[in-house]
N, C-alpha and C positions, 0 to 999 in steps of 0.2 A: 573702494567696498576693500575689500584683506580678505580673510579667511574662509574655506568653504565651511558648513559643516559637512559630516562625518558620513550623513547619506549620498549617496550617486545620485540620486535620485527625489524631486518630486514634486506632487500635477502643484497647481495653482491654489487651488481650497487645499491641500493641503499643508501648500504658505502661507496661506493668509489666516487662519486656523492656531496655530504658529505662532505669528506676526505678532496676531491680540493679543493674545497674551505675553507675552514677554514683555525686558523693564532695556535690552534695546531693541535698536531698528536696525532692520534688516533686510536687502533691495534681492531681487526675484531676478532669472532670464535663464530660459527655455532647458528650466526642469532644478535651479539650482542653487543652493538660496547663499550667501556671502554677508560674513553683514561688515557691519558698519563704525568710522574709530569713527573717535571724536573728532573734531576742529581744536585751529591754532586760535593762539589769543586772536590777530587779524585777519584771523578768517572771519572771525565771528563779531566782530567787527562790520570788516567791510559788508560782510551780508544786513547785517543789525544797517550800515545804513540805507545799503538801495530798496530795501524794504520799508524802512520812515517815510527812506525819501518817495517811491511810489504807490506809499500807501496815503500820504496826505493829496499826489495828483487824483486819483483817482476813489476820493472816499466819497464826491454828492455825483457819484459815476456810480449806476450799475456794473461795477467790474469790483475785482478784490486779490485780494493778492495775500501770501498764503507763505509760512515759510516754514521749513524744514520737512513737518510733519507730511505735509498736504502727502499723500502719494498718490501718484501720475499712476496707470498705465496703460502701456503703450502694446494696443490687446494686440497687433501682427506681427508682431514680433515678441510673442507670450512673456511679456517682461515686467517688473513695479518698478520700479523707478522714488528712492528722495529728493528731490531742485533743493539745491541752496534757498528756490525761493522762486515760486508757483505769481501769475497775476490770470485771473479772466474774467475776461468781459463779454454777459450776457451771460444765461440761465448757467451755471453753473451742469453740468451730467457726474451721475456717480454711476458704480460699479454691481454697488448692493445699500440694501437697506442701511449702513454703519453710515455711510452717506460717511466716508474716509477715502476713498478711491478714485481719486480725476477723471475726467475720458478727457475735456474737451478743452483739453491746457490753450491758454491763447501765446503766452509768452512764456517760456522758460530761461533761469537764472542759475551758471555755477560758479559759483569762484574754486577757482585754480587749485588745490596739494595737487605738493611734489607727486606722492604716494598717491592722485587721483588722477595727474590730470593728463596722460593718453589713453587714460579710458573716457576720459569727457568727450575729451575729440575725437574719439574714434566710435568705437566700441554706443558707448549712450549715446552722442549723440545719432549715427544710425538707427538705435530707438525710437530716438526723441521725430526724428521726420515723417516717422509711418504717423503720427498724431497728427490722421487731414485735420485741427482745427487751427493748429501748433504758426506762429507765423515769423518769430522771432525767437534769437538763439540767443544769453548774448557766456562768452565764456570772458571772467572777470578776475583776474593780476592780483592776488593779494599784495603781490611781490613789489611790484612796481605800476606808477600813476597809467592801464595799457585795457580796455575797455575793448572786445572783437566781437563786433554784432555780424550773426549770420541770421540774413532779413529772404520770408520766400518770398517768389516773382514764379505764380504756377509750379515745373515740377525743378525748377531752381533753386539754390540756395546760394545768396550773397552774403559778401567779406567786407563789411567797412573796417573801420576803427575809427576809437579814439585812442588821441594820445595826450598826454601832461595834462596837467593840475588847472591848463585854463581853458582843459577839455572839455565839450556838451556832447552828451553822443545821443542824436530823436532814438522814443518808441512808439515806431511808428502805429507800427497793432494795435494800444492803449493811448497813443493822444496822451504823452508824454517822453519829459525829456532827463536827462538823466548832469547836472556838473559833477568834472571829475572830483573836485575840491570836498565838496560832497559826502560821497562818495569816500576818499579814500582819510573823510572830516579825523581823528586823532592815531593814524595807521599815520603819515606828514612822521609826527615823528620820526618812526622807524627809517620809516623812506628815508628822509633827510638824511640820519645818522651812515645808517652800510653809505648813499653817496657818500658823504665824508669818509668814511670810511678806505674806501673804494681809491679814494684822492689823495687816501697818506701817500 
């Protein structure tokens, strides 16, 4: 998230009217609208790699995977967000007849960027935790082969990590697995070059 728009406070209804007419995306929390910035090449590659893997694994099951443009509402925190990847297993529920704001995600994934990492780990995750249907939350590095998985166990969120290109991570909520080698496909050259430069 980046700059706040000039008006100091908006209702959720005003936000949705503006957002549906806008040419770019913004998120909303507690009356404030935040414009979203563009993503890097690595961010886009990691996102599409994950989405492709999950789409292939859930396509014959009652699950759907969305990338970037599916808005998610965290009703209890009065916020609307655009996760990098959203997966729903079961019947999707939407906020209204526009069918563009999902209420019941099962899994949310954010690919970390320097400008948003602190928020993805802190405030945004706090909003996401208030969504009753959410079972897992992934934070995916774009600079090294690391995925952090937060899994809901009752009222507690448990962290597990997968690190290195030979690692895999199991997503219990949607019965899928992610190979980090597949997640970082075509990002590997960048990672290898960065590693080589540090060794010199």
